[in-house]
Biotite code that builds the C-alpha atoms (Angstrom):
import biotite.structure as struc

atoms = struc.array([
    struc.Atom([84.517, 71.861, 86.119], chain_id="A", res_id=1, res_name="UNK", atom_name="CA", element="C"),
    struc.Atom([83.856, 75.767, 86.520], chain_id="A", res_id=2, res_name="UNK", atom_name="CA", element="C"),
    struc.Atom([83.029, 77.430, 83.225], chain_id="A", res_id=3, res_name="UNK", atom_name="CA", element="C"),
    struc.Atom([86.547, 79.293, 83.692], chain_id="A", res_id=4, res_name="UNK", atom_name="CA", element="C"),
    struc.Atom([88.575, 76.637, 83.973], chain_id="A", res_id=5, res_name="UNK", atom_name="CA", element="C"),
    struc.Atom([87.520, 74.968, 81.218], chain_id="A", res_id=6, res_name="UNK", atom_name="CA", element="C"),
    struc.Atom([87.500, 77.486, 78.814], chain_id="A", res_id=7, res_name="UNK", atom_name="CA", element="C"),
    struc.Atom([90.893, 77.587, 79.507], chain_id="A", res_id=8, res_name="UNK", atom_name="CA", element="C"),
    struc.Atom([91.658, 74.101, 79.841], chain_id="A", res_id=9, res_name="UNK", atom_name="CA", element="C"),
    struc.Atom([89.895, 73.444, 76.362], chain_id="A", res_id=10, res_name="UNK", atom_name="CA", element="C"),
    struc.Atom([92.351, 76.270, 74.987], chain_id="A", res_id=11, res_name="UNK", atom_name="CA", element="C"),
    struc.Atom([89.322, 78.341, 73.784], chain_id="A", res_id=12, res_name="UNK", atom_name="CA", element="C"),
    struc.Atom([90.528, 81.218, 76.267], chain_id="A", res_id=13, res_name="UNK", atom_name="CA", element="C"),
    struc.Atom([94.377, 81.535, 76.694], chain_id="A", res_id=14, res_name="UNK", atom_name="CA", element="C"),
    struc.Atom([93.917, 82.485, 80.441], chain_id="A", res_id=15, res_name="UNK", atom_name="CA", element="C"),
    struc.Atom([91.831, 81.479, 82.779], chain_id="A", res_id=16, res_name="UNK", atom_name="CA", element="C"),
    struc.Atom([91.574, 85.729, 84.100], chain_id="A", res_id=17, res_name="UNK", atom_name="CA", element="C"),
    struc.Atom([90.752, 86.217, 80.904], chain_id="A", res_id=18, res_name="UNK", atom_name="CA", element="C"),
    struc.Atom([87.800, 83.848, 80.477], chain_id="A", res_id=19, res_name="UNK", atom_name="CA", element="C"),
    struc.Atom([86.874, 84.785, 84.206], chain_id="A", res_id=20, res_name="UNK", atom_name="CA", element="C"),
    struc.Atom([86.624, 88.723, 82.763], chain_id="A", res_id=21, res_name="UNK", atom_name="CA", element="C"),
    struc.Atom([83.946, 87.578, 79.832], chain_id="A", res_id=22, res_name="UNK", atom_name="CA", element="C"),
    struc.Atom([82.082, 85.578, 81.928], chain_id="A", res_id=23, res_name="UNK", atom_name="CA", element="C"),
    struc.Atom([81.654, 88.649, 84.397], chain_id="A", res_id=24, res_name="UNK", atom_name="CA", element="C"),
    struc.Atom([81.169, 90.809, 81.018], chain_id="A", res_id=25, res_name="UNK", atom_name="CA", element="C"),
    struc.Atom([77.576, 88.819, 79.866], chain_id="A", res_id=26, res_name="UNK", atom_name="CA", element="C"),
    struc.Atom([80.216, 87.295, 76.857], chain_id="A", res_id=27, res_name="UNK", atom_name="CA", element="C"),
    struc.Atom([79.643, 83.870, 77.921], chain_id="A", res_id=28, res_name="UNK", atom_name="CA", element="C"),
    struc.Atom([76.302, 81.682, 78.143], chain_id="A", res_id=29, res_name="UNK", atom_name="CA", element="C"),
    struc.Atom([75.500, 78.068, 78.719], chain_id="A", res_id=30, res_name="UNK", atom_name="CA", element="C"),
    struc.Atom([72.115, 76.731, 76.889], chain_id="A", res_id=31, res_name="UNK", atom_name="CA", element="C"),
    struc.Atom([71.117, 80.073, 76.018], chain_id="A", res_id=32, res_name="UNK", atom_name="CA", element="C"),
    struc.Atom([71.470, 81.717, 79.755], chain_id="A", res_id=33, res_name="UNK", atom_name="CA", element="C"),
    struc.Atom([74.056, 84.231, 81.146], chain_id="A", res_id=34, res_name="UNK", atom_name="CA", element="C"),
    struc.Atom([76.498, 82.261, 82.835], chain_id="A", res_id=35, res_name="UNK", atom_name="CA", element="C"),
    struc.Atom([79.269, 83.148, 85.757], chain_id="A", res_id=36, res_name="UNK", atom_name="CA", element="C"),
    struc.Atom([82.479, 81.696, 85.477], chain_id="A", res_id=37, res_name="UNK", atom_name="CA", element="C"),
    struc.Atom([81.526, 79.387, 88.499], chain_id="A", res_id=38, res_name="UNK", atom_name="CA", element="C"),
    struc.Atom([79.373, 77.395, 86.829], chain_id="A", res_id=39, res_name="UNK", atom_name="CA", element="C"),
    struc.Atom([79.022, 73.591, 86.749], chain_id="A", res_id=40, res_name="UNK", atom_name="CA", element="C"),
    struc.Atom([80.486, 72.505, 82.887], chain_id="A", res_id=41, res_name="UNK", atom_name="CA", element="C"),
    struc.Atom([78.305, 69.711, 82.029], chain_id="A", res_id=42, res_name="UNK", atom_name="CA", element="C"),
    struc.Atom([79.699, 67.487, 78.764], chain_id="A", res_id=43, res_name="UNK", atom_name="CA", element="C"),
    struc.Atom([76.152, 68.120, 77.058], chain_id="A", res_id=44, res_name="UNK", atom_name="CA", element="C"),
    struc.Atom([76.009, 72.094, 77.192], chain_id="A", res_id=45, res_name="UNK", atom_name="CA", element="C"),
    struc.Atom([76.125, 74.277, 74.525], chain_id="A", res_id=46, res_name="UNK", atom_name="CA", element="C"),
    struc.Atom([78.340, 77.384, 75.192], chain_id="A", res_id=47, res_name="UNK", atom_name="CA", element="C"),
    struc.Atom([78.228, 80.467, 73.123], chain_id="A", res_id=48, res_name="UNK", atom_name="CA", element="C"),
    struc.Atom([81.527, 82.645, 73.682], chain_id="A", res_id=49, res_name="UNK", atom_name="CA", element="C"),
    struc.Atom([81.299, 86.386, 71.977], chain_id="A", res_id=50, res_name="UNK", atom_name="CA", element="C"),
    struc.Atom([84.645, 87.673, 70.595], chain_id="A", res_id=51, res_name="UNK", atom_name="CA", element="C"),
    struc.Atom([84.012, 91.249, 69.663], chain_id="A", res_id=52, res_name="UNK", atom_name="CA", element="C"),
    struc.Atom([81.585, 91.011, 66.098], chain_id="A", res_id=53, res_name="UNK", atom_name="CA", element="C"),
    struc.Atom([82.503, 87.150, 65.997], chain_id="A", res_id=54, res_name="UNK", atom_name="CA", element="C"),
    struc.Atom([80.271, 84.390, 68.119], chain_id="A", res_id=55, res_name="UNK", atom_name="CA", element="C"),
    struc.Atom([81.351, 81.286, 68.704], chain_id="A", res_id=56, res_name="UNK", atom_name="CA", element="C"),
    struc.Atom([78.985, 78.347, 69.799], chain_id="A", res_id=57, res_name="UNK", atom_name="CA", element="C"),
    struc.Atom([80.248, 74.478, 71.368], chain_id="A", res_id=58, res_name="UNK", atom_name="CA", element="C"),
    struc.Atom([79.018, 71.936, 72.385], chain_id="A", res_id=59, res_name="UNK", atom_name="CA", element="C"),
    struc.Atom([80.820, 70.166, 74.910], chain_id="A", res_id=60, res_name="UNK", atom_name="CA", element="C"),
    struc.Atom([81.774, 66.501, 74.831], chain_id="A", res_id=61, res_name="UNK", atom_name="CA", element="C"),
    struc.Atom([83.924, 66.260, 77.550], chain_id="A", res_id=62, res_name="UNK", atom_name="CA", element="C"),
    struc.Atom([85.241, 67.325, 80.707], chain_id="A", res_id=63, res_name="UNK", atom_name="CA", element="C"),
    struc.Atom([88.940, 67.012, 81.870], chain_id="A", res_id=64, res_name="UNK", atom_name="CA", element="C"),
    struc.Atom([91.204, 68.430, 84.629], chain_id="A", res_id=65, res_name="UNK", atom_name="CA", element="C"),
    struc.Atom([94.254, 68.564, 82.382], chain_id="A", res_id=66, res_name="UNK", atom_name="CA", element="C"),
    struc.Atom([95.044, 67.363, 78.819], chain_id="A", res_id=67, res_name="UNK", atom_name="CA", element="C"),
    struc.Atom([97.127, 68.063, 76.364], chain_id="A", res_id=68, res_name="UNK", atom_name="CA", element="C"),
    struc.Atom([97.609, 71.011, 73.280], chain_id="A", res_id=69, res_name="UNK", atom_name="CA", element="C"),
    struc.Atom([97.257, 68.270, 70.851], chain_id="A", res_id=70, res_name="UNK", atom_name="CA", element="C"),
    struc.Atom([94.076, 66.711, 72.524], chain_id="A", res_id=71, res_name="UNK", atom_name="CA", element="C"),
    struc.Atom([92.618, 70.279, 74.001], chain_id="A", res_id=72, res_name="UNK", atom_name="CA", element="C"),
    struc.Atom([89.849, 70.595, 70.906], chain_id="A", res_id=73, res_name="UNK", atom_name="CA", element="C"),
    struc.Atom([88.221, 66.438, 71.555], chain_id="A", res_id=74, res_name="UNK", atom_name="CA", element="C"),
    struc.Atom([86.852, 68.158, 74.732], chain_id="A", res_id=75, res_name="UNK", atom_name="CA", element="C"),
    struc.Atom([84.138, 70.200, 72.438], chain_id="A", res_id=76, res_name="UNK", atom_name="CA", element="C"),
    struc.Atom([83.090, 70.592, 68.766], chain_id="A", res_id=77, res_name="UNK", atom_name="CA", element="C"),
    struc.Atom([82.193, 73.697, 66.991], chain_id="A", res_id=78, res_name="UNK", atom_name="CA", element="C"),
    struc.Atom([78.544, 74.077, 65.570], chain_id="A", res_id=79, res_name="UNK", atom_name="CA", element="C"),
    struc.Atom([78.887, 77.849, 64.714], chain_id="A", res_id=80, res_name="UNK", atom_name="CA", element="C"),
    struc.Atom([82.131, 80.431, 64.127], chain_id="A", res_id=81, res_name="UNK", atom_name="CA", element="C"),
])
């Protein structure tokens, strides 16, 4: 699944266009490297998303196309943030 879509489906970022813009502005890294919105997310990847002064570091546990709001947080585990 594309990185921008994963960020939206997991509800880390509310809109896909905002997720795409965050990737273009180098606010998202995957496994320590800058990532484009088209990056193919896999289970086990470590994502770091910068929101202004705060940085959210998560581990991808699962990748699903559709998930309910209550189950969105089961797709990842917060490491720092």
